[in-house]
Each structure stands twice: as structure tokens, then as C-alpha cells.
C-alpha positions in Angstrom: 11.8 13.6 15.9 8.6 14.0 13.8 8.0 17.7 13.9 10.1 20.9 13.9 11.3 23.6 11.7 12.7 21.1 9.3 9.2 19.9 8.5 7.8 23.3 7.7 8.2 22.9 3.9 6.8 19.3 3.8 3.3 18.7 2.7 1.0 17.2 5.3 -0.5 14.8 2.8 0.5 13.7 -0.7 -1.4 11.8 -3.4 0.9 9.7 -5.7 -0.3 8.0 -8.8 1.7 4.9 -9.8 0.3 3.3 -12.9 -3.3 2.5 -12.2 -3.1 3.0 -8.4 -3.5 6.1 -6.3 -1.6 6.2 -3.0 -2.4 8.6 -0.2 0.6 9.4 2.0 0.5 11.1 5.4 2.5 11.0 8.6 -0.2 9.9 11.1 -3.0 7.7 10.0 -5.2 9.1 12.8 -5.1 12.4 11.0 -6.7 10.8 7.9 -9.0 13.4 6.4 -10.6 11.5 3.5 -12.6 8.3 3.1 -9.9 6.3 1.1 -12.2 3.9 -0.6 -14.6 6.6 -1.7 -11.7 8.7 -3.0 -10.4 5.7 -5.1 -7.1 5.2 -3.2 -5.5 1.7 -3.4 -3.4 2.4 -0.3 -2.9 4.7 2.6 0.8 4.9 3.6 1.7 6.4 7.0 4.3 6.2 9.7 4.2 7.9 13.1 4.1 4.8 15.2 7.4 3.5 13.8 5.8 0.0 13.8 5.5 -1.9 10.6 2.0 -3.1 9.7 -0.3 -3.8 6.8 -4.1 -4.2 6.9 -6.9 -4.3 4.3 -9.8 -2.0 5.2 -12.7 -2.1 2.8 -10.4 -2.9 -0.1 -7.8 -0.2 0.8 -4.4 -1.3 1.9 -3.2 0.6 5.1 0.6 0.3 5.2 3.1 1.5 7.8 6.6 0.6 6.7 8.1 1.0 10.2 11.2 3.1 10.8 14.4 2.9 8.7 16.1 5.1 11.3 16.5 4.6 15.0 13.6 2.3 16.1 11.4 3.1 19.1 9.5 1.0 21.6 11.6 -2.1 20.9 10.4 -2.5 17.3 13.0 -3.5 14.8 14.1 -1.0 12.1 12.3 -1.8 8.9 11.3 -0.6 5.5 8.6 -1.8 3.2 8.9 -2.7 -0.5 5.7 -2.0 -2.4 5.3 -3.6 -5.8 2.4 -2.6 -8.0 1.1 -5.0 -10.7 -1.8 -3.3 -12.4 -4.1 -2.7 -9.4 -2.6 -5.5 -7.3 -0.3 -4.3 -4.4 2.3 -6.7 -3.0 4.1 -5.7 0.2 7.3 -7.1 1.6 8.8 -5.9 4.9 12.6 -5.8 5.3 14.1 -5.7 8.8 17.3 -3.7 8.9 20.1 -5.1 11.0 22.7 -3.0 12.7 20.4 0.0 13.5 21.0 0.8 17.2 18.0 1.1 19.5 
């Protein structure tokens, strides 16, 4: 599901700049290879667990939007909407109905 030949051309990590905010994107947060606050990231966005969550760690938002596809482990299918206002990050989770377990 998460790995295979189809992932060969995908970057392992990506830095995205949106306005005044740097976002660090990777698949598995446990493979984080930088200190986000020291690097100046406003958020770390990851997936892997397919479970939606958000947590502030030393001023850095750690966001897992969940899984928009087939959910696992009984978690609902979900996505996250991230709105950026200057350096303020606002998160809204949206549960998706009708996605079969």
C-alpha cells in the first residue's frame, strides 16, 4: 500500500514554501531526519499511520491528515484542510463518508 515500484520516482521528503511558512512533508514521521524547529519549519506533514492527528511540538505543528482512501484499523477516512494566514496555521479535519473499510 505504501511502498512499491510506483513509489520509486517519489521524493522521500519535500519542503514546500507557502507564503511565510515552510512545510516539511514525508511519509512516516518516525523517519524525520531534521530538527523541525531549528530548520524553521512551521509544520511537519506525514501519513503512514492513516490516523488523523495534530499536535504542537515546540512551536511546530505535526499534522497527519489521515487517509482519503480505504481506511485501516477502524479509523474513518479523512483529509485535512490547512489554511495559512501569515504564519498562523489553521487545521480542519473532514471525515469522508462512503469510503468502505
